[in-house]
C-alpha positions as CSV (number, residue, x, y, z in Angstrom):
1,M,71.6,-47.1,-46.5
2,T,73.5,-50.2,-45.5
3,I,72.8,-51.7,-42.0
4,L,74.8,-54.1,-39.8
5,L,72.0,-55.5,-37.7
6,G,68.3,-56.0,-38.6
7,S,65.5,-56.9,-36.2
8,I,61.9,-57.9,-36.6
9,A,59.9,-57.1,-33.5
10,D,56.6,-58.9,-32.8
11,D,55.0,-55.8,-31.3
12,Y,55.6,-52.0,-31.2
13,T,56.5,-51.5,-27.5
14,G,58.9,-54.4,-27.8
15,A,60.4,-52.8,-30.8
16,S,60.9,-49.6,-28.8
17,D,62.5,-51.6,-26.0
18,L,65.0,-53.2,-28.3
19,A,65.7,-49.9,-30.2
20,N,66.4,-48.3,-26.8
21,T,68.8,-51.1,-25.8
22,L,70.7,-50.9,-29.1
23,T,71.0,-47.1,-28.9
24,K,72.2,-47.3,-25.3
25,N,74.9,-49.8,-26.3
26,G,76.3,-47.6,-29.1
27,L,74.4,-48.4,-32.3
28,R,72.6,-45.6,-34.1
29,T,69.1,-47.1,-34.5
30,V,65.8,-46.3,-36.2
31,Q,62.5,-48.0,-35.5
32,T,60.2,-48.4,-38.4
33,V,56.5,-49.2,-38.3
34,G,56.2,-52.0,-40.7
35,I,58.3,-52.0,-43.9
36,P,58.9,-48.3,-44.8
37,D,57.5,-46.9,-48.0
38,P,60.4,-46.5,-50.5
39,S,59.8,-42.7,-50.5
40,L,60.6,-42.4,-46.8
41,A,64.1,-41.2,-46.3
42,L,65.8,-42.9,-43.3
43,P,69.0,-41.6,-41.7
44,D,72.2,-43.5,-42.0
45,V,72.1,-46.0,-39.1
46,D,73.8,-49.2,-37.9
47,A,70.5,-51.0,-37.0
48,V,66.9,-51.0,-38.0
49,V,64.1,-52.4,-35.9
50,V,61.0,-53.2,-38.0
51,S,57.9,-53.1,-35.8
52,L,55.2,-55.6,-36.6
53,K,52.0,-56.7,-34.8
54,I,52.4,-60.5,-35.0
55,R,52.7,-61.8,-31.5
56,S,49.0,-62.9,-31.2
57,V,47.9,-63.3,-34.8
58,A,47.6,-66.6,-36.6
59,A,51.0,-68.3,-37.2
60,Q,50.7,-68.3,-40.9
61,E,50.1,-64.5,-40.9
62,A,53.0,-63.9,-38.6
63,V,55.3,-66.0,-40.7
64,A,54.4,-64.1,-43.9
65,A,54.9,-60.7,-42.3
66,A,58.2,-61.7,-40.8
67,L,59.6,-63.1,-44.0
68,E,58.7,-59.9,-45.9
69,A,60.5,-57.8,-43.2
70,E,63.5,-60.2,-43.3
71,S,63.8,-59.8,-47.1
72,W,63.7,-56.0,-46.7
73,L,66.4,-56.0,-44.0
74,R,68.7,-58.4,-45.9
75,G,68.3,-56.2,-49.0
76,R,69.8,-53.4,-47.0
77,G,72.8,-55.3,-45.9
78,A,71.8,-56.9,-42.6
79,G,74.1,-59.8,-42.0
80,H,72.2,-60.9,-38.9
81,V,68.5,-60.7,-38.1
82,L,67.2,-60.8,-34.6
83,Y,63.5,-61.9,-34.1
84,K,62.6,-59.8,-31.1
85,I,60.1,-61.4,-28.8
86,C,58.7,-60.5,-25.4
87,S,60.8,-61.3,-22.4
88,T,57.9,-63.3,-21.0
89,F,58.0,-65.6,-24.1
90,D,54.2,-65.3,-24.2
91,S,52.9,-67.4,-27.0
92,T,50.6,-70.4,-27.5
93,D,51.3,-74.0,-28.4
94,L,50.5,-73.0,-32.0
95,G,53.1,-70.2,-32.1
96,N,54.3,-67.7,-33.0
97,I,57.8,-67.9,-31.7
98,G,58.6,-71.4,-33.1
99,P,57.0,-71.0,-36.6
100,V,58.5,-67.6,-37.2
101,T,62.0,-68.7,-36.0
102,E,61.9,-71.7,-38.3
103,A,60.7,-69.7,-41.3
104,L,63.5,-67.1,-40.8
105,L,66.1,-69.9,-40.6
106,S,64.8,-71.4,-43.8
107,A,64.9,-68.1,-45.6
108,S,68.4,-67.2,-44.5
109,G,69.9,-70.6,-45.1
110,G,70.5,-71.2,-41.4
111,D,69.9,-74.4,-39.6
112,I,69.8,-73.6,-35.9
113,A,68.9,-70.4,-33.9
114,L,70.0,-69.3,-30.5
115,V,67.0,-68.3,-28.5
116,T,66.8,-66.5,-25.1
117,P,64.3,-64.1,-23.6
118,A,66.7,-63.3,-20.7
119,F,67.3,-59.7,-19.7
120,P,68.6,-59.5,-16.2
121,E,68.3,-55.7,-16.1
122,T,64.5,-56.1,-16.1
123,G,64.5,-59.2,-13.8
124,R,64.2,-61.8,-16.6
125,T,66.7,-64.7,-16.3
126,V,66.9,-68.2,-17.7
127,Y,68.4,-71.1,-15.8
128,L,68.3,-74.7,-17.1
129,G,65.9,-73.6,-19.7
130,H,63.4,-72.2,-17.2
131,L,62.3,-68.5,-17.3
132,F,62.3,-66.6,-14.1
133,V,60.7,-63.2,-13.4
134,N,62.4,-61.4,-10.5
135,G,63.4,-64.8,-9.1
136,Q,60.0,-66.4,-9.5
137,P,59.3,-69.1,-12.2
138,L,57.2,-67.5,-14.9
139,D,54.3,-69.8,-14.3
140,E,54.2,-68.7,-10.6
141,S,54.8,-64.9,-11.3
142,P,52.1,-62.2,-11.8
143,L,53.2,-62.1,-15.5
144,K,51.7,-65.6,-16.1
145,D,48.3,-64.0,-16.6
146,H,48.9,-62.3,-20.0
147,P,45.4,-61.3,-21.2
148,L,46.0,-62.9,-24.7
149,N,48.7,-65.5,-24.1
150,P,48.7,-66.7,-20.5
151,M,51.9,-68.6,-19.7
152,R,51.5,-71.7,-17.5
153,D,54.9,-73.4,-18.2
154,A,58.3,-71.9,-17.3
155,N,60.2,-74.6,-19.2
156,L,61.0,-72.9,-22.4
157,V,62.5,-76.0,-24.1
158,R,59.1,-77.6,-23.7
159,V,57.2,-74.5,-24.7
160,L,59.3,-74.1,-27.9
161,T,59.2,-77.8,-28.8
162,R,55.4,-77.8,-28.6
163,Q,55.1,-75.0,-31.2
164,S,57.9,-76.1,-33.5
165,R,58.3,-78.7,-36.2
166,G,61.9,-79.4,-35.2
167,K,63.5,-80.1,-31.8
168,A,64.6,-77.5,-29.3
169,G,67.7,-78.1,-27.2
170,L,69.4,-76.3,-24.2
171,I,72.6,-74.3,-23.8
172,D,73.1,-74.5,-20.1
173,L,74.7,-71.9,-17.8
174,P,78.0,-73.7,-17.3
175,T,78.4,-73.8,-21.1
176,V,77.6,-70.1,-21.4
177,T,80.1,-69.3,-18.6
178,D,82.8,-71.1,-20.6
179,G,82.5,-68.5,-23.3
180,A,81.4,-68.0,-26.9
181,E,83.5,-70.9,-28.4
182,A,81.8,-73.3,-25.9
183,V,78.4,-72.0,-26.9
184,R,79.3,-72.5,-30.6
185,A,80.4,-76.1,-29.9
186,R,77.2,-76.8,-28.1
187,L,75.2,-75.4,-31.0
188,D,77.2,-77.7,-33.3
189,R,76.3,-80.7,-31.2
190,L,72.6,-79.8,-31.0
191,R,72.6,-79.2,-34.8
192,A,74.0,-82.7,-35.3
193,E,71.2,-84.1,-33.1
194,G,68.6,-82.5,-35.3
195,A,67.7,-79.5,-33.2
196,A,66.6,-76.3,-35.0
197,A,66.6,-74.0,-31.9
198,A,68.5,-73.8,-28.6
199,I,67.2,-72.1,-25.5
200,A,70.2,-70.4,-23.9
201,D,70.6,-69.8,-20.2
202,A,71.6,-66.3,-19.0
203,V,71.6,-65.0,-15.5
204,F,74.1,-62.1,-15.7
205,E,74.8,-59.4,-18.2
206,R,78.1,-61.0,-19.1
207,D,76.1,-64.0,-20.2
208,L,74.3,-61.9,-22.8
209,E,77.6,-60.6,-24.1
210,T,78.8,-64.2,-24.6
211,L,75.5,-65.2,-26.3
212,G,75.6,-62.1,-28.5
213,Q,79.2,-62.9,-29.6
214,A,78.1,-66.5,-30.5
215,A,74.9,-65.5,-32.2
216,L,76.4,-62.8,-34.4
217,E,78.2,-65.4,-36.5
218,M,74.8,-67.0,-37.4
219,P,72.2,-65.5,-39.7
220,V,69.2,-65.5,-37.2
221,S,68.6,-65.4,-33.5
222,T,65.5,-65.0,-31.4
223,G,65.3,-63.2,-28.1
224,A,64.3,-60.3,-26.0
225,S,66.2,-57.0,-25.8
226,G,68.8,-58.6,-23.6
227,L,70.1,-60.5,-26.7
228,G,70.1,-57.2,-28.6
229,L,72.5,-55.9,-25.9
230,G,74.8,-58.8,-26.5
231,L,74.7,-58.4,-30.3
232,A,75.3,-54.7,-30.2
233,R,78.3,-55.1,-27.9
234,A,79.6,-57.9,-30.1
235,L,79.4,-55.6,-33.2
236,L,81.4,-52.9,-31.4
237,R,84.0,-55.4,-30.1
238,S,84.5,-56.8,-33.6
239,G,85.1,-53.4,-35.0
240,R,82.3,-53.6,-37.5
241,A,80.5,-50.7,-35.7
242,S,81.8,-47.7,-33.9
243,A,80.0,-46.3,-30.9
244,R,77.9,-43.3,-31.7
245,D,75.6,-40.9,-30.0
246,G,72.2,-42.4,-30.7
247,E,69.9,-39.5,-29.9
248,D,70.4,-37.5,-33.1
249,G,67.9,-34.7,-32.5
250,A,65.2,-36.8,-31.0
251,I,64.9,-34.6,-28.0
252,R,64.3,-31.3,-29.8
253,P,61.1,-29.7,-28.4
254,V,57.8,-30.0,-30.3
255,G,55.5,-28.1,-28.1
256,G,51.8,-28.7,-28.2
257,L,49.4,-30.4,-25.7
258,A,50.2,-33.5,-23.7
259,A,48.2,-36.6,-22.8
260,V,48.4,-40.2,-21.5
261,V,46.3,-43.0,-23.0
262,A,46.3,-46.4,-21.2
263,G,44.9,-49.7,-22.3
264,S,47.1,-52.0,-20.3
265,C,45.6,-53.9,-17.3
266,S,48.9,-54.8,-15.8
267,A,49.6,-54.3,-12.1
268,A,52.4,-51.8,-13.0
269,T,50.1,-49.6,-15.1
270,L,47.3,-49.7,-12.6
271,K,49.7,-48.4,-9.9
272,Q,51.0,-45.7,-12.4
273,L,47.4,-44.5,-12.9
274,D,46.8,-44.3,-9.2
275,A,50.0,-42.2,-8.8
276,A,49.0,-40.0,-11.8
277,E,45.8,-38.9,-10.0
278,R,48.0,-36.9,-7.6
279,Y,49.2,-34.5,-10.4
280,M,46.8,-34.7,-13.4
281,P,43.2,-35.3,-14.2
282,V,42.5,-39.0,-14.9
283,L,39.4,-40.4,-16.6
284,R,38.8,-44.1,-16.1
285,L,36.6,-45.4,-18.9
286,D,33.8,-47.8,-18.2
287,T,35.1,-50.8,-20.2
288,E,31.8,-52.6,-20.1
289,R,30.2,-49.5,-21.8
290,L,33.1,-49.5,-24.3
291,L,32.5,-53.1,-25.3
292,A,28.7,-52.5,-25.4
293,G,29.3,-49.8,-28.1
294,S,28.2,-46.8,-26.1
295,D,29.4,-43.2,-26.6
296,E,32.4,-43.5,-24.2
297,I,34.9,-42.5,-26.9
298,S,33.2,-39.1,-27.7
299,A,32.6,-38.4,-24.0
300,A,36.2,-39.1,-23.2
301,V,37.4,-36.8,-26.0
302,A,35.1,-34.0,-24.8
303,W,36.3,-34.5,-21.2
304,A,39.9,-34.1,-22.4
305,G,39.1,-31.1,-24.5
306,E,38.0,-29.2,-21.4
307,R,41.2,-29.8,-19.6
308,T,44.3,-30.3,-21.9
309,A,44.9,-26.5,-22.3
310,E,45.7,-26.4,-18.6
311,G,48.1,-29.4,-18.6
312,P,48.4,-33.1,-19.3
313,V,45.5,-35.5,-18.8
314,A,45.2,-39.3,-18.7
315,I,42.5,-41.5,-20.2
316,A,42.5,-45.1,-19.2
317,A,40.6,-48.2,-20.3
318,S,42.7,-50.2,-17.8
319,A,40.9,-52.5,-15.3
320,A,41.6,-54.8,-12.5
321,P,42.2,-58.5,-13.4
322,E,38.8,-59.6,-12.0
323,V,37.0,-57.1,-14.3
324,V,39.1,-58.2,-17.3
325,S,38.2,-61.9,-16.6
326,R,34.5,-61.0,-16.4
327,L,34.6,-59.1,-19.7
328,Q,36.5,-61.9,-21.4
329,A,34.0,-64.4,-20.2
330,R,31.1,-62.4,-21.6
331,Y,32.5,-61.0,-24.8
332,G,35.5,-63.4,-25.5
333,R,39.2,-62.9,-25.0
334,E,40.1,-61.7,-28.5
335,A,36.9,-59.6,-29.0
336,S,37.2,-57.7,-25.7
337,G,40.9,-57.1,-26.2
338,H,40.4,-55.8,-29.8
339,A,37.5,-53.5,-28.7
340,I,39.6,-51.9,-26.0
341,E,42.7,-51.3,-28.1
342,T,40.5,-49.9,-31.0
343,A,38.7,-47.6,-28.6
344,T,41.9,-46.3,-26.9
345,A,43.6,-45.8,-30.3
346,A,40.5,-43.8,-31.5
347,I,40.7,-41.6,-28.4
348,A,44.5,-41.0,-29.0
349,A,43.9,-40.1,-32.6
350,E,41.2,-37.6,-31.7
351,L,43.5,-36.0,-29.1
352,V,46.2,-35.6,-31.7
353,E,43.7,-34.1,-34.1
354,R,43.0,-31.5,-31.3
355,G,46.6,-30.5,-30.8
356,V,48.3,-33.2,-28.6
357,R,51.9,-33.5,-29.7
358,R,53.4,-35.2,-26.6
359,L,51.7,-38.6,-26.1
360,V,52.4,-41.4,-23.7
361,V,50.7,-44.7,-24.5
362,A,50.6,-47.6,-22.0
363,G,50.1,-51.2,-23.2
364,G,51.5,-53.2,-26.1
365,E,48.3,-53.7,-28.1
366,T,47.1,-50.2,-27.4
367,S,50.5,-48.8,-28.6
368,G,50.3,-50.8,-31.8
369,A,46.8,-49.7,-32.6
370,T,47.5,-46.1,-31.8
371,V,50.7,-45.9,-34.0
372,D,48.8,-47.5,-36.8
373,R,45.8,-45.2,-36.4
374,L,48.2,-42.2,-36.5
375,G,50.0,-43.5,-39.6
376,I,53.5,-43.0,-38.1
377,P,56.1,-44.6,-40.4
378,A,59.2,-44.5,-38.2
379,F,60.9,-43.1,-35.1
380,L,64.2,-41.7,-34.0
381,I,65.3,-43.1,-30.7
382,G,65.9,-40.6,-27.8
383,P,67.0,-40.9,-24.2
384,E,65.7,-43.6,-21.9
385,I,62.7,-42.8,-19.8
386,A,62.7,-46.1,-17.8
387,P,64.4,-49.4,-18.5
388,G,63.0,-50.6,-21.9
389,V,61.2,-47.4,-22.7
390,P,62.8,-44.6,-24.8
391,L,61.6,-41.2,-25.8
392,L,60.6,-41.4,-29.5
393,R,60.4,-38.7,-32.1
394,T,58.4,-39.3,-35.3
395,I,60.0,-39.5,-38.7
396,G,58.0,-38.8,-41.9
397,T,54.7,-37.7,-40.3
398,A,52.6,-35.1,-42.1
399,G,52.5,-31.8,-40.3
400,N,54.2,-31.3,-37.0
401,D,56.5,-33.9,-35.4
402,M,55.5,-35.6,-32.2
403,L,57.2,-37.0,-29.1
404,L,55.9,-40.3,-27.9
405,A,56.5,-43.0,-25.3
406,L,55.2,-46.5,-26.0
407,K,55.2,-48.4,-22.7
408,S,54.7,-52.1,-22.4
409,G,52.2,-52.6,-19.6
410,N,54.6,-54.1,-17.1
411,F,57.4,-51.5,-17.6
412,G,58.2,-48.4,-15.6
413,G,58.1,-47.3,-11.9
414,E,55.1,-45.8,-10.1
415,N,55.8,-42.3,-11.4
416,F,56.5,-43.3,-14.9
417,F,53.9,-41.0,-16.5
418,A,55.3,-37.9,-14.7
419,T,58.8,-38.7,-15.7
420,A,57.9,-39.3,-19.3
421,L,55.9,-36.1,-19.6
422,S,58.7,-34.1,-17.9
423,M,61.1,-35.2,-20.6
424,M,58.8,-34.1,-23.4
425,R,59.0,-30.4,-24.3
């Protein structure tokens, strides 16, 4: 298998988001969970997205994992590697966006990376280096309160500089509007000034196409799925790839029971759970009891076992922001987050053991923990359920295949769960 585009995603839902974008824009794409075992037979594809869980780990650990994935992708022909990050750029002053980007540059022989989290389709735009969410500066938007990496600065040049050894520069919107050659010229100037990364403005989809065209000629770039859109279209425009139907059997029915497991505490997921109560049983776990080590998991599995034969159910460890803050103050931010994702993954695994083959998971950390617990090595990418969320079909799983949706907490409309389940047969 020789691939044209490789990507290293810093979490699993972000990987699905990117794989969905690449597929929609004509590239046949597979999402792997970590570096695949050599025995796993992957289909012939244009792009591979390697899913890692490195957004919130120690920078040294993130760098090591990313470099291993980069080596695997290069060994399969990838001429360009995109480090896929969240469109909210959430990270701390210690990393991991800066350290991983610099490590990938060093490994590839590159000297500067184009960086942008812009994705106008989902309301993320960058202007004069500042990230906006639906028109609001990131640090004034509801998304500033990420449970693990809260973001209090919308100026991405400052954010990236604080976590990098080298300087970060800016490719402003007038330069992007002038086209790919102007972007390359700006990169040359920044390189001469000693910058190792350049935050690029993007307000419209055409800006992403320009950035993708410029970035494709470099070994490494860093960005959200919007940059993936630009890279995919640049590959097609250059003639290196031909547009294909990317679904490739991913929508074949699997049967079995259906369930939703939610660990996200985002406003979007909380609204989706409220809506779900109109058409399916919803069990809201007592997160305080979960953290205290009670029998909430076994009780939840028993509750579901009494109902799944009659239709889908939802089990949620999601909680309002004030509850989350209280739990973090009592148990610690990392400890409380880890306990919830571990508990929800355990519940999901028990449901699969009892016949669930159609599973919707809400929350990035919960999705990652669930996929790891289930031992899923890779996915085929199916049709889009909502912007950034595709239908996924497992590859290489023992026993029956499954259909999944891995939803970042903030993604999807109010009736997302109903829409996802209706597409799973």
